[in-house]
ZASEDREN-304282 format. One record per residue (C-alpha): residue in three letters; x, y, z. Coordinates in nm, 3 decimals, always signed. Example, Ala and Ser with C-alpha at 12.3 -4.5 7.8 and 13.67 -1.06 7.14 Angstrom:
2
(site ALA, (+1.230, -0.450, +0.780))
(site SER, (+1.367, -0.106, +0.714))
END
This chain:
399
(site UNK, (+3.513, +0.259, +7.205))
(site UNK, (+3.303, +0.521, +7.420))
(site UNK, (+3.442, +0.668, +7.712))
(site UNK, (+3.288, +0.586, +8.032))
(site UNK, (+2.962, +0.786, +8.107))
(site UNK, (+3.011, +1.061, +8.415))
(site UNK, (+2.784, +1.079, +8.652))
(site UNK, (+2.524, +1.355, +8.629))
(site UNK, (+2.610, +1.550, +8.880))
(site UNK, (+2.992, +1.570, +8.718))
(site UNK, (+2.781, +1.669, +8.432))
(site UNK, (+2.584, +1.922, +8.594))
(site UNK, (+2.909, +2.083, +8.739))
(site UNK, (+3.065, +2.070, +8.358))
(site UNK, (+2.737, +2.113, +8.115))
(site UNK, (+2.926, +1.903, +7.840))
(site UNK, (+2.846, +1.533, +7.938))
(site UNK, (+2.597, +1.341, +7.716))
(site UNK, (+2.370, +1.128, +7.913))
(site UNK, (+2.397, +0.756, +7.794))
(site UNK, (+2.461, +0.438, +7.967))
(site UNK, (+2.586, +0.108, +7.892))
(site UNK, (+2.431, -0.068, +8.183))
(site UNK, (+2.091, -0.069, +8.349))
(site UNK, (+2.148, +0.031, +8.684))
(site UNK, (+1.846, -0.015, +8.961))
(site UNK, (+1.807, +0.338, +9.115))
(site UNK, (+1.622, +0.409, +9.424))
(site UNK, (+1.432, +0.720, +9.352))
(site UNK, (+1.326, +0.973, +9.586))
(site UNK, (+0.973, +1.057, +9.558))
(site UNK, (+0.890, +1.411, +9.438))
(site UNK, (+0.600, +1.593, +9.278))
(site UNK, (+0.717, +1.701, +8.960))
(site UNK, (+0.491, +1.997, +8.969))
(site UNK, (+0.624, +2.141, +9.296))
(site UNK, (+1.002, +2.114, +9.088))
(site UNK, (+1.038, +2.506, +8.983))
(site UNK, (+1.309, +2.597, +8.729))
(site UNK, (+1.358, +2.976, +8.667))
(site UNK, (+1.318, +3.052, +8.303))
(site UNK, (+1.611, +3.214, +8.108))
(site UNK, (+1.701, +3.341, +7.797))
(site UNK, (+1.911, +3.190, +7.515))
(site UNK, (+1.994, +3.462, +7.303))
(site UNK, (+2.147, +3.212, +7.046))
(site UNK, (+1.804, +3.012, +7.000))
(site UNK, (+1.597, +3.321, +6.992))
(site UNK, (+1.841, +3.431, +6.731))
(site UNK, (+1.784, +3.095, +6.502))
(site UNK, (+1.398, +3.175, +6.531))
(site UNK, (+1.481, +3.563, +6.439))
(site UNK, (+1.684, +3.413, +6.121))
(site UNK, (+1.418, +3.231, +5.975))
(site UNK, (+1.146, +3.559, +6.050))
(site UNK, (+1.228, +3.702, +5.657))
(site UNK, (+1.177, +3.363, +5.472))
(site UNK, (+0.871, +3.299, +5.658))
(site UNK, (+0.704, +3.671, +5.596))
(site UNK, (+0.790, +3.615, +5.213))
(site UNK, (+0.666, +3.280, +5.208))
(site UNK, (+0.329, +3.395, +5.380))
(site UNK, (+0.283, +3.691, +5.113))
(site UNK, (+0.375, +3.420, +4.840))
(site UNK, (+0.113, +3.186, +4.969))
(site UNK, (-0.166, +3.456, +4.952))
(site UNK, (-0.100, +3.482, +4.601))
(site UNK, (-0.071, +3.120, +4.491))
(site UNK, (-0.430, +3.108, +4.636))
(site UNK, (-0.600, +3.369, +4.435))
(site UNK, (-0.789, +3.216, +4.111))
(site UNK, (-0.536, +3.239, +3.807))
(site UNK, (-0.242, +3.304, +4.079))
(site UNK, (-0.269, +3.654, +4.014))
(site UNK, (-0.415, +3.926, +4.283))
(site UNK, (-0.428, +4.324, +4.248))
(site UNK, (-0.185, +4.529, +4.429))
(site UNK, (-0.423, +4.723, +4.614))
(site UNK, (-0.611, +4.412, +4.735))
(site UNK, (-0.285, +4.281, +4.886))
(site UNK, (-0.197, +4.602, +5.054))
(site UNK, (-0.576, +4.581, +5.208))
(site UNK, (-0.461, +4.232, +5.365))
(site UNK, (-0.137, +4.353, +5.533))
(site UNK, (-0.256, +4.334, +5.899))
(site UNK, (-0.367, +3.957, +5.827))
(site UNK, (-0.026, +3.881, +5.669))
(site UNK, (+0.157, +4.053, +5.961))
(site UNK, (+0.327, +4.258, +5.694))
(site UNK, (+0.427, +4.590, +5.862))
(site UNK, (+0.551, +4.750, +5.595))
(site UNK, (+0.333, +4.906, +5.272))
(site UNK, (+0.357, +4.596, +4.961))
(site UNK, (+0.494, +4.886, +4.745))
(site UNK, (+0.821, +4.861, +4.989))
(site UNK, (+0.783, +4.485, +5.050))
(site UNK, (+0.834, +4.438, +4.648))
(site UNK, (+1.138, +4.657, +4.652))
(site UNK, (+1.311, +4.500, +4.918))
(site UNK, (+1.240, +4.150, +4.763))
(site UNK, (+1.254, +4.194, +4.386))
(site UNK, (+1.275, +3.838, +4.276))
(site UNK, (+0.969, +3.695, +4.402))
(site UNK, (+0.664, +3.892, +4.184))
(site UNK, (+0.618, +4.026, +3.834))
(site UNK, (+0.409, +4.348, +3.827))
(site UNK, (+0.175, +4.392, +3.527))
(site UNK, (-0.134, +4.601, +3.449))
(site UNK, (-0.465, +4.431, +3.382))
(site UNK, (-0.843, +4.554, +3.439))
(site UNK, (-0.992, +4.378, +3.782))
(site UNK, (-1.347, +4.437, +3.538))
(site UNK, (-1.400, +4.496, +3.212))
(site UNK, (-1.437, +4.898, +3.109))
(site UNK, (-1.256, +4.981, +3.422))
(site UNK, (-0.884, +5.136, +3.429))
(site UNK, (-0.574, +4.940, +3.409))
(site UNK, (-0.440, +4.861, +3.755))
(site UNK, (-0.124, +4.687, +3.916))
(site UNK, (-0.130, +4.305, +3.929))
(site UNK, (+0.118, +4.094, +4.117))
(site UNK, (+0.185, +3.745, +3.971))
(site UNK, (+0.462, +3.495, +4.043))
(site UNK, (+0.805, +3.548, +3.896))
(site UNK, (+0.958, +3.314, +3.637))
(site UNK, (+1.240, +3.235, +3.872))
(site UNK, (+0.998, +3.180, +4.164))
(site UNK, (+0.783, +2.930, +3.997))
(site UNK, (+1.096, +2.695, +3.886))
(site UNK, (+1.154, +2.724, +4.260))
(site UNK, (+0.845, +2.604, +4.360))
(site UNK, (+0.850, +2.321, +4.041))
(site UNK, (+1.194, +2.204, +4.193))
(site UNK, (+1.019, +2.203, +4.558))
(site UNK, (+0.749, +1.962, +4.410))
(site UNK, (+1.040, +1.757, +4.290))
(site UNK, (+1.197, +1.748, +4.628))
(site UNK, (+0.840, +1.638, +4.803))
(site UNK, (+0.798, +1.365, +4.555))
(site UNK, (+1.162, +1.242, +4.614))
(site UNK, (+1.108, +1.229, +4.997))
(site UNK, (+0.763, +1.107, +4.954))
(site UNK, (+0.884, +0.806, +5.168))
(site UNK, (+0.979, +1.018, +5.462))
(site UNK, (+0.676, +1.218, +5.440))
(site UNK, (+0.445, +0.890, +5.501))
(site UNK, (+0.700, +0.752, +5.784))
(site UNK, (+0.624, +1.128, +5.955))
(site UNK, (+0.245, +1.049, +5.886))
(site UNK, (+0.249, +0.724, +6.028))
(site UNK, (+0.459, +0.822, +6.362))
(site UNK, (+0.236, +1.094, +6.436))
(site UNK, (-0.067, +0.869, +6.419))
(site UNK, (+0.130, +0.543, +6.606))
(site UNK, (+0.213, +0.811, +6.883))
(site UNK, (-0.151, +0.908, +6.951))
(site UNK, (-0.390, +0.754, +7.203))
(site UNK, (-0.625, +0.585, +7.009))
(site UNK, (-0.402, +0.598, +6.637))
(site UNK, (-0.621, +0.861, +6.501))
(site UNK, (-0.608, +1.190, +6.429))
(site UNK, (-0.806, +1.488, +6.312))
(site UNK, (-0.756, +1.576, +5.936))
(site UNK, (-0.810, +1.944, +6.040))
(site UNK, (-0.509, +1.947, +6.290))
(site UNK, (-0.300, +1.772, +6.098))
(site UNK, (-0.337, +1.994, +5.772))
(site UNK, (-0.301, +2.303, +6.051))
(site UNK, (+0.078, +2.174, +6.111))
(site UNK, (+0.160, +2.056, +5.752))
(site UNK, (+0.420, +2.326, +5.736))
(site UNK, (+0.583, +2.242, +6.076))
(site UNK, (+0.629, +1.872, +5.963))
(site UNK, (+0.693, +1.952, +5.577))
(site UNK, (+0.389, +1.813, +5.456))
(site UNK, (+0.243, +1.904, +5.070))
(site UNK, (-0.044, +2.125, +5.073))
(site UNK, (-0.268, +1.849, +4.915))
(site UNK, (-0.113, +1.567, +5.147))
(site UNK, (-0.452, +1.446, +5.254))
(site UNK, (-0.603, +1.457, +4.898))
(site UNK, (-0.347, +1.317, +4.683))
(site UNK, (-0.097, +1.126, +4.914))
(site UNK, (-0.279, +0.960, +5.165))
(site UNK, (-0.518, +0.768, +4.911))
(site UNK, (-0.175, +0.614, +4.740))
(site UNK, (-0.119, +0.452, +5.119))
(site UNK, (-0.390, +0.230, +5.195))
(site UNK, (-0.173, -0.024, +5.362))
(site UNK, (-0.106, +0.288, +5.623))
(site UNK, (-0.408, +0.495, +5.627))
(site UNK, (-0.744, +0.515, +5.602))
(site UNK, (-1.013, +0.835, +5.602))
(site UNK, (-1.296, +0.866, +5.824))
(site UNK, (-1.540, +1.106, +5.701))
(site UNK, (-1.443, +1.331, +5.387))
(site UNK, (-1.145, +1.576, +5.400))
(site UNK, (-1.222, +1.927, +5.408))
(site UNK, (-1.532, +1.843, +5.657))
(site UNK, (-1.565, +1.946, +6.053))
(site UNK, (-1.529, +1.573, +6.144))
(site UNK, (-1.295, +1.407, +5.916))
(site UNK, (-1.041, +1.219, +6.080))
(site UNK, (-0.718, +1.007, +5.960))
(site UNK, (-0.661, +0.648, +6.117))
(site UNK, (-0.355, +0.426, +6.134))
(site UNK, (-0.449, +0.093, +5.928))
(site UNK, (-0.144, -0.144, +6.014))
(site UNK, (+0.156, -0.126, +6.251))
(site UNK, (+0.540, -0.058, +6.112))
(site UNK, (+0.806, -0.183, +6.336))
(site UNK, (+1.042, +0.038, +6.178))
(site UNK, (+0.868, +0.333, +6.211))
(site UNK, (+0.799, +0.259, +6.605))
(site UNK, (+1.172, +0.318, +6.666))
(site UNK, (+1.244, +0.690, +6.793))
(site UNK, (+1.519, +0.900, +6.744))
(site UNK, (+1.678, +0.845, +7.064))
(site UNK, (+1.614, +0.465, +7.000))
(site UNK, (+1.782, +0.475, +6.661))
(site UNK, (+2.073, +0.671, +6.796))
(site UNK, (+2.141, +0.401, +7.075))
(site UNK, (+2.115, +0.138, +6.829))
(site UNK, (+2.395, +0.301, +6.592))
(site UNK, (+2.644, +0.335, +6.891))
(site UNK, (+2.568, +0.005, +7.003))
(site UNK, (+2.656, -0.125, +6.648))
(site UNK, (+2.968, +0.097, +6.652))
(site UNK, (+3.104, +0.044, +6.970))
(site UNK, (+2.985, -0.314, +7.024))
(site UNK, (+2.863, -0.213, +7.341))
(site UNK, (+2.526, -0.170, +7.448))
(site UNK, (+2.383, +0.176, +7.482))
(site UNK, (+2.082, +0.280, +7.672))
(site UNK, (+1.857, +0.495, +7.479))
(site UNK, (+1.828, +0.851, +7.683))
(site UNK, (+1.828, +1.200, +7.605))
(site UNK, (+2.134, +1.443, +7.559))
(site UNK, (+2.136, +1.653, +7.814))
(site UNK, (+2.327, +2.013, +7.780))
(site UNK, (+2.275, +2.271, +7.980))
(site UNK, (+2.323, +2.649, +7.816))
(site UNK, (+2.658, +2.819, +7.933))
(site UNK, (+2.596, +3.011, +8.258))
(site UNK, (+2.248, +2.832, +8.336))
(site UNK, (+2.288, +2.626, +8.679))
(site UNK, (+2.005, +2.427, +8.874))
(site UNK, (+1.944, +2.430, +9.269))
(site UNK, (+2.035, +2.151, +9.441))
(site UNK, (+1.706, +1.958, +9.455))
(site UNK, (+1.659, +1.990, +9.091))
(site UNK, (+1.976, +1.855, +8.998))
(site UNK, (+1.933, +1.549, +9.239))
(site UNK, (+1.600, +1.547, +9.053))
(site UNK, (+1.742, +1.546, +8.740))
(site UNK, (+1.990, +1.299, +8.820))
(site UNK, (+1.744, +1.048, +8.927))
(site UNK, (+1.506, +1.132, +8.643))
(site UNK, (+1.757, +1.036, +8.391))
(site UNK, (+1.850, +0.699, +8.545))
(site UNK, (+1.507, +0.620, +8.467))
(site UNK, (+1.480, +0.384, +8.188))
(site UNK, (+1.400, +0.558, +7.834))
(site UNK, (+1.017, +0.504, +7.748))
(site UNK, (+0.942, +0.506, +7.381))
(site UNK, (+0.677, +0.732, +7.255))
(site UNK, (+0.527, +0.482, +7.066))
(site UNK, (+0.494, +0.221, +7.352))
(site UNK, (+0.135, +0.180, +7.509))
(site UNK, (+0.132, +0.405, +7.877))
(site UNK, (-0.265, +0.377, +7.932))
(site UNK, (-0.156, +0.191, +8.299))
(site UNK, (+0.105, +0.483, +8.359))
(site UNK, (+0.015, +0.721, +8.657))
(site UNK, (-0.019, +1.058, +8.498))
(site UNK, (+0.184, +1.208, +8.755))
(site UNK, (+0.447, +0.965, +8.786))
(site UNK, (+0.806, +1.042, +8.684))
(site UNK, (+0.760, +0.759, +8.438))
(site UNK, (+0.485, +0.952, +8.247))
(site UNK, (+0.696, +1.258, +8.252))
(site UNK, (+0.970, +1.048, +8.136))
(site UNK, (+0.754, +0.942, +7.870))
(site UNK, (+0.625, +1.261, +7.762))
(site UNK, (+0.977, +1.422, +7.739))
(site UNK, (+1.013, +1.148, +7.472))
(site UNK, (+0.709, +1.243, +7.264))
(site UNK, (+0.792, +1.615, +7.258))
(site UNK, (+1.138, +1.510, +7.155))
(site UNK, (+1.029, +1.271, +6.871))
(site UNK, (+0.744, +1.581, +6.767))
(site UNK, (+1.012, +1.810, +6.759))
(site UNK, (+1.315, +1.602, +6.583))
(site UNK, (+1.010, +1.537, +6.299))
(site UNK, (+0.979, +1.873, +6.267))
(site UNK, (+1.154, +2.040, +5.968))
(site UNK, (+1.291, +2.292, +6.194))
(site UNK, (+1.325, +2.116, +6.524))
(site UNK, (+1.073, +2.368, +6.684))
(site UNK, (+0.707, +2.389, +6.742))
(site UNK, (+0.523, +2.678, +6.862))
(site UNK, (+0.346, +2.576, +7.183))
(site UNK, (+0.020, +2.658, +7.091))
(site UNK, (+0.016, +2.382, +6.795))
(site UNK, (+0.149, +2.118, +7.063))
(site UNK, (-0.184, +2.217, +7.280))
(site UNK, (-0.379, +2.116, +7.006))
(site UNK, (-0.297, +1.768, +7.040))
(site UNK, (-0.285, +1.730, +7.424))
(site UNK, (-0.594, +1.476, +7.437))
(site UNK, (-0.436, +1.255, +7.146))
(site UNK, (-0.082, +1.265, +7.311))
(site UNK, (-0.180, +1.243, +7.703))
(site UNK, (-0.006, +1.607, +7.770))
(site UNK, (-0.141, +1.729, +8.100))
(site UNK, (-0.276, +2.078, +8.140))
(site UNK, (+0.035, +2.236, +8.255))
(site UNK, (+0.281, +2.021, +7.980))
(site UNK, (+0.478, +2.345, +7.838))
(site UNK, (+0.635, +2.337, +8.204))
(site UNK, (+0.826, +2.044, +8.090))
(site UNK, (+1.029, +2.255, +7.856))
(site UNK, (+1.129, +2.454, +8.162))
(site UNK, (+1.190, +2.189, +8.361))
(site UNK, (+1.380, +2.003, +8.100))
(site UNK, (+1.620, +2.280, +8.000))
(site UNK, (+1.942, +2.082, +7.908))
(site UNK, (+1.691, +1.910, +7.671))
(site UNK, (+1.481, +2.166, +7.540))
(site UNK, (+1.441, +2.558, +7.520))
(site UNK, (+1.112, +2.727, +7.571))
(site UNK, (+1.154, +3.095, +7.355))
(site UNK, (+0.910, +3.365, +7.406))
(site UNK, (+1.038, +3.544, +7.080))
(site UNK, (+0.757, +3.758, +6.894))
(site UNK, (+0.563, +3.704, +7.189))
(site UNK, (+0.482, +3.299, +7.132))
(site UNK, (+0.610, +3.008, +7.290))
(site UNK, (+0.782, +2.774, +7.086))
(site UNK, (+0.953, +2.459, +7.214))
(site UNK, (+1.296, +2.421, +7.078))
(site UNK, (+1.516, +2.092, +7.078))
(site UNK, (+1.882, +2.182, +7.180))
(site UNK, (+2.065, +1.919, +7.061))
(site UNK, (+1.947, +2.000, +6.680))
(site UNK, (+2.106, +2.352, +6.722))
(site UNK, (+2.463, +2.475, +6.697))
(site UNK, (+2.450, +2.846, +6.852))
(site UNK, (+2.185, +3.044, +6.592))
(site UNK, (+2.246, +2.757, +6.342))
(site UNK, (+2.032, +2.429, +6.289))
(site UNK, (+2.249, +2.128, +6.250))
(site UNK, (+2.026, +1.834, +6.211))
(site UNK, (+1.849, +1.918, +5.896))
(site UNK, (+1.554, +1.763, +5.731))
(site UNK, (+1.562, +1.692, +5.369))
(site UNK, (+1.289, +1.861, +5.323))
(site UNK, (+1.457, +2.202, +5.417))
(site UNK, (+1.653, +2.186, +5.050))
(site UNK, (+1.279, +2.359, +4.942))
(site UNK, (+1.360, +2.653, +5.201))
(site UNK, (+1.737, +2.704, +5.094))
(site UNK, (+1.600, +2.750, +4.724))
(site UNK, (+1.383, +2.982, +4.830))
(site UNK, (+1.619, +3.203, +5.051))
(site UNK, (+1.870, +3.181, +4.747))
(site UNK, (+1.609, +3.338, +4.543))
(site UNK, (+1.548, +3.625, +4.846))
(site UNK, (+1.934, +3.681, +4.869))
(site UNK, (+1.977, +3.697, +4.462))
(site UNK, (+1.711, +3.984, +4.467))
(site UNK, (+1.893, +4.147, +4.774))
(site UNK, (+2.209, +4.132, +4.553))
(site UNK, (+2.020, +4.292, +4.255))
(site UNK, (+1.877, +4.555, +4.484))
(site UNK, (+2.170, +4.629, +4.632))
(site UNK, (+2.353, +4.682, +4.264))
(site UNK, (+2.063, +4.918, +4.161))
(site UNK, (+2.089, +5.146, +4.450))
(site UNK, (+2.472, +5.200, +4.435))
(site UNK, (+2.393, +5.270, +4.053))
(site UNK, (+2.150, +5.525, +4.115))
(site UNK, (+2.359, +5.675, +4.398))
(site UNK, (+2.658, +5.690, +4.130))
(site UNK, (+2.447, +5.834, +3.915))
(site UNK, (+2.285, +6.126, +4.174))
(site UNK, (+2.723, +6.179, +4.232))
(site UNK, (+2.777, +6.205, +3.870))
(site UNK, (+2.493, +6.471, +3.822))
(site UNK, (+2.625, +6.692, +4.100))
(site UNK, (+2.973, +6.653, +3.964))
(site UNK, (+2.819, +6.803, +3.626))
(site UNK, (+2.636, +7.081, +3.820))
(site UNK, (+2.917, +7.171, +3.986))
(site UNK, (+3.131, +7.193, +3.664))
(site UNK, (+2.858, +7.414, +3.505))
(site UNK, (+2.850, +7.646, +3.797))
(site UNK, (+3.198, +7.705, +3.746))
(site UNK, (+3.196, +7.768, +3.363))
END
């Protein structure tokens, strides 16, 4: 049986309580303009480190994608060198290849007939095997991908989203590269393409509403807790301020009242709600929570979210909500890019709410680590050879 929920004021003092309630109290809310409520941004080093931890993986993934997009999936090394700036690769390609020896094979070939052979890159056999395993993981999780795509459409204002925008966020949600061409047509009961994929004005429309998909992560969690305890649990956010973080009194009172508002599902029709109301703020936070929950890393760059402002009814200053609700979200500035992070998905710098599609990344990282071990062993062997040469020279000088 769950313990009685403490008051929000008590939580804000101790920073550890989860906001859930087993009743539905009517609360007299004080009227304040949301835009006037200020919370000072504060760095969370552990969540910033979580973003930093994936930096090498994402760099390698960009380079691999560049090679895979080439005709024949091969590229002259010097061509790749010229694309370093676009790939955000701040080291020479030769240095990159020595650091990540398991990704590519180097061979010689001619760019044109009768020209001198030059170095080419192609995917290594080990990486090819991982890519094939990744395809199998995607196929195994196709129902999950379909549900994610339906949910994105179901949360939108008109149940229609730009195909280009969806393609641009495919990595955030784990969609396969060809999902618009090969996956969407397989499910005519859910999706309809308006226009043609690849055209500027192509859209994906929701055909039918699945009630099972219309349950948010927060609602499912409350439902599971209710079934487990036999006590009705109100859907609400987990709220935990980071260590050493404090809110001013006015903000604490506002958060307390705001948390007592009924949870508004991101799948509900809110066309009648005032955009500046606290209820709309609750619903918007719910949409952010659901979008981040659907993403594979439980974080999304703010500029990407901004592309969907109209479809999801975000205000012009929507990113302020991540700072205003610092117990639910974190707004990272790591790498000069604003990134919205879902706090509850992380423990320190480790992602604990893992998407099944992340298994692809795990296999890729294993290959990188294998390459690092091989490189370390090679460097040790080279150092030992140098040491032996010095010893032999020293012995020769003595003689």
